N, C-alpha and C positions, 0 to 999 in steps of 0.2 A: 342600533346601533351600529391542535398544535398530539443476530438471534440464533438461538439454537432451536431446532425443530423437535418437539416432543412427539412421541408416537403413542402416548397414553390416550386411550379412547374415553369418550364421555362415560360409558358404562363403568369403566374402571374407576373413574373419579367418584361416581355415585356410590359404588361399592365401598370405596375407601371411607367416604363420609359416613356411610351407614355403620361401618365397623367402629368408628370412634364416637358415635352418638350424634348429638345435634350439631357438633362443631362443623362449620362450613369453612372452605378454604379462606374465606375473608374474615373469619371470626377474630375479634381482638384477642391478643395474647398478653397476659399479665407479664410485666417485666420490671423487676425491682419494685413491686408493689403498685405500679401504674398500669392502667388498662390502655392498650394501644390499638388503634385502628390502622390497618395496613393498606396502603395505596401503592399502585404501580403505574408506570408510564413508559411507553416507547417513544422517545423524542429525538428529533433531528439535531444531534450535537455536531454532526459533520455533514458534508454534502451541500448541495445548492440551497437548502432550506435552513441552514444552521443559524442564520441571523434571526429568523422568525422563531426557531426552536428555542433560542436563548431567551427571547422575550417571554415566551410561554412558560419556561421553567422559572424565570424570575417571578412571574405571577403566581404560579403554584406554590413555590417555596415561601414567598412572602405571606400568602394567605394561611398556609399551614402554621407558620411561626406565630402569626397574629392570633389566629383562633385558639391555638394551644395556650397562648399567654393570657387570653381573656376568657377563660372559663371552659374551654374545650367543648365537648359534646356530651349531653346527658343521655345515657342509655341504661334502661332498667334501674333507674334511681342512682346510678353511679356516674362519676365523671371520667370520660375517656378523652385521650388526646391522640393526635395523629402521629404515627411513627414517621421518621424521615422517609420520603418517597423513594421507592425502589425504581431507579431510572436505568433504562438501557438505550443505547444509541441505535436508532433505526437507519442511520446513514442517509436519510432522505429517500429511502427506497420502500415502496409499498410491501414487497414480499418480505423484507426484513421486519417491517412493522408487524405483519401478521404472525411471523414466526416468534417474535418476542412477546406478543400478547399471549400466545399459546404457552410460552415458557412461564410468564407471570402467573397464569391461572393454574396450569397443571403441575409445575415444579415448585414455584414460590408460594403457591396456595393463596394467591391474592385475587379476590373476586370483585374488587372495586377499582376500576381502571380509569385513569385520567387520559384524555384523548391525545393522540399524536397531533403534529401540525400538518395541515394540508388535507384537501378532500381525498386525494388518491390514497394517502396513508390511512385516513379514517375509514374509507370504504373497505380496505383490506382488514383493518383492525376490527371493524364492526362485525364482519362475517364470522370472525373467530370468537370474539367475546360473546356474540349471540349464541353461537353453537354450544359454548360451554356454560351458558347461564350466568355469565358475569354482567356487571353493569358498566357501560362505557360512557363517560362524560365527554361527548363529542362537541367540545366548545371551540375547536379550531378547524373543524371540517364542515363545509356547508353545502355540498352537493345534495340536491334533493333526492337522488337515488339512494342515499344512505337510509332514508326513511320510507322508501317505496319498494324495498327489496325483501320485505318480510323480516327484517332484523327486530329483535326484542331487546328491551332494556338499553337502548341507545338513546341517551338523553341529549336533546339539541336545543340549547338556549341561544340559537343563532338565526340569522336571516338566511334564506335560501340563496344559492349561487346566482340564479337567474335574476334576482332582485338587486344585486349588488350595485349596479351602476344607476339604478333608478334615481337615487338622491342627487347624483351629479347632473343628470339630464334635467331633473326638476329644478335645480338651482339655476342652471343656464337659461331655462325658459322663464322662470319667475323673475329673474333679474332683467328680463327684456334685452338680452344681449344681441339678439338678431342672428344667432347661429342658424345657418340653413343647411350646411353640409358637414358631414362627419366621416372620418375613416376609422376603422376598427383594426386593432392588432391583438393577437392573443397567442399565448403558448399552447402547446398541445396536451396539457394535463387536464384532468376532469374539471377542476375548479375553473380554470381559465376559459375552457370551451363553454361551460355552462354560463359563465358571466357574459361572454361574448354573444351567445345565442339570445340570452334575455335582453341584453342591451340593444342589439340590432332590432329585435322585434319592438322594443319600447320606443326607440327612436322613430321607427316608421309609423308607429301608432300616433306619435306626437307631431307627425308631419315634417320631420327632419330627414333629408336625403342621406342615405348611407352609400358613399361612393365606392366602398370596397371593404372587405373583411379578410385580413391577411393572417395566416397562421405561421408560427415559427416553432422550431424544436425547443422544448423546455431545456433550460440550462445551456442554451447556445451562447457563444461568445462573439457573434457577429450577426447583426441584422441589417447591415448596410444595403444589401441587395433588395430587401423588402422596403426599406425606407426610400430607396431610389424610385421604386414604383409609386410609392405614396406621394413623393414630392411632386410628381407630374400631375397629380389630381387636384392640387391647390385647395384642399379641404379647409374649412374654417377651424375645425377642431379634430384632435386626435384623442381617441379613447383606447386604452390598452389594458388588457387583463393578463396578469402574470404575477410574478413575485418580486421581491426587493431587488435582487441582482438584475432581473430583466429590465426593470424600470430605470435603474442606474445606467445600464448599457444603452437603452433606447434614447434616453435624454442626452447622453454624451454624443452618440452618433448622429442624432438629429442636429445638434449644435455643430459638430464637425462637418456636416454636409449642408449647413446653412438652410435647414428645413424649418420654416417658421409656421406657427399656428397661432390663432387667436386664443385658443385654449388647449391645454394638455391635461389629461386625467389618467391616472394609473390606479389600479387596485393595489392594495397591500402596502406599497412603499411610502407614499407621502407622509402618513402620520408617524413613521418610524424614525428614530434618531439616525440610523445608518444612512438613509437617503439624503438627508440634509448634510450630514458629515461628509459624505462622498462628493457631493455636487456643489455645496456652498451656494453662491448667488444664482447658479444655474437651476436651482430647485425653486426659485422664487415664482410665485403665482401658479405653480402646478396644483391641480385639484385631485382629490382622492376621496372615495367613499370611506366612511368610518363607522362601523356598526356600533361603536361605543365612543362617547365623548367625555373627556375628563372635565369639561366645563359644566356639565350637567350636575344637578344636586338632588339626590333622592335619599329618603330615610333608609338606613341600612342596619341590620341586626348586629353586625360585628364592629363596624367602624363608627356607627352613628349616622354618617352621611357620606355621600360620594366625595365631597370636598375634603372631609377628614381623612378618607382613604388616600386620596391623591396626595395630600400633604405628608402623610406618614410614609407612603411609598417613595416620594421624592426625597424625603429626609434620609432614607436608607440607601437608595440607589443613585441619587444625584440627577435624575431626570424625571420629567412628567410622564406617567405611564401612557402608552398608546393603547389602541384597542386590542392588540394581541395580549398585552398584560391584563387589560380590563376583562377580556373574555375568560382568561385563565382564572383570575380571581373569582369571577362570577361562578365558574364551574366548581371551584373548591367550596365556596360558601353554600352553593346549592346542595352539594354532597353532604355537608355538615347538617343542613336543615332537614334533608330527607332522612338521614340516619336518625336524627332526633325524632322526627315525625313517625318513622317506622318503629322506633324504640328497639332497634335491632341493627346489626350489621350483616344480616343474612341478605345476599344479593337479591333474592326474589322479593323480599319485603321492602328493601330499599328501592328497587325498581318500581314497585307498585306505588310507592310514596310520591312518585312524580306524576302520576296520572290524574288529569283533571283537577289540578291544584295550583294555587298561586303562591310564590315565594318572593320576598323582597330581596333586593340586591343592590350593589353599587351602580347597576344599570337600570334600576327601577323595578317595578313589580313584573314578575315573569309568570305567565300562566301557561301550563302545559296542556296539550290536547290528549286524546286517548291513544296517541302513537308516540308519546315521549318527546314531542317537538313543541317548541314555543309557538303560540299562535297569535302573538300581538307585536311582532317586530315591525319596525318601519324604516330604520336606517337613517344615516346622516351623511354629511359631506363636509370636508375641510379644504381650505386653501392655504398654502404656505406663504406667509407674509412675514418678512423679517426673520425668516428661519423658524417661525413658530406656526404650528397648525391652528388656523383660525376657523371656527365653524361658519359655514355658509349655507347649511341646510340642516334642520327643518326651517320652515318659512320665516321664523322670527330672526334667523341669522342671515337671510339672503342679502340684506343691505350691505353686508361686509364684502361681498364678492367683487373682485377687481377683474375688469375685462375691458379691452383685450390685453393679453399679456404682451410685454414688449418683445421685439425681435431680439435675436441673439446679438446682433450688432449694437443694439441700444443698451445692453446690460452693462 
């Protein structure tokens, strides 16, 4: 195919739990006769990742509302529903994300955590959630290091960062575009660096020359000096790994400086409504990886099918969900299924319910390995055509790829 620092030690939490019996910080609390499951999240409501954070919370909230309205979750023979998600703003900062996850677990007594947006924030959050024995649904963070650092109960229904650009490269090759040279740009955050490293290695493996790999500061407001160096290289294609605001900036400044490519591809931005809204016709023909496609159609336990989910979401929010929304919804429905399978909201039992098991979702069947990470992801790619993301990979969609993209003067 997203704070206040507590000084309560893990031992103190365990002692508190023992004093009140079997109740865990994540245990559902009866409220007005209803049994509620508490969830929490540290999300980027402000800062340079706010656009992606908003898409993530749209997905979480929609899934909670839908699951609650369609039977909730059965636990120990009773119907439970999800309480409104306890959100805190991590301001797009990893340190803030870590502090807020600690607050959610130790102060708010929530042991089932929905992931923040971005790999850097997820890396920070995972270290804390793992320390305290909470379950973190890492549906918006993809750095491989999240799952190779000894973290426990960090659930990853995602493709790894280094694989992100593979579908774009595969589409360009399968369409026989004749791309021979590529230049890479990337921000200096963990996600963007991981994507760039994987893309450069994959391009070389496929026989495409990489003329340069340029890094810029995350959240920068000017990349004109980098683009000036790139312009002199006359590469066929530009591949860039960053976030929505980065892609908007690079596209605008490429046009301002009359830097033409036969293909341009960005991570994160092309499938999002904000990229097209900001750029209009200048977004045309831009390509991007899309870990989840709204055009696919899989059986689903809550909506019936992917297409029924897409229709329901569009009816409520007014736009077709992109992969940030899709990933968030998948994370929520996976939580619901794991709670039902565990027949418990105890984090240890819910975490165990993800190991070596397959769950259905709006993204298709998801099988987890023995390290809480999905082991059957393949990825996809889209191209903006008429302002709409059109699938161009997997292989059955490659016939839709348009190449080369017109020069800025021809638009």
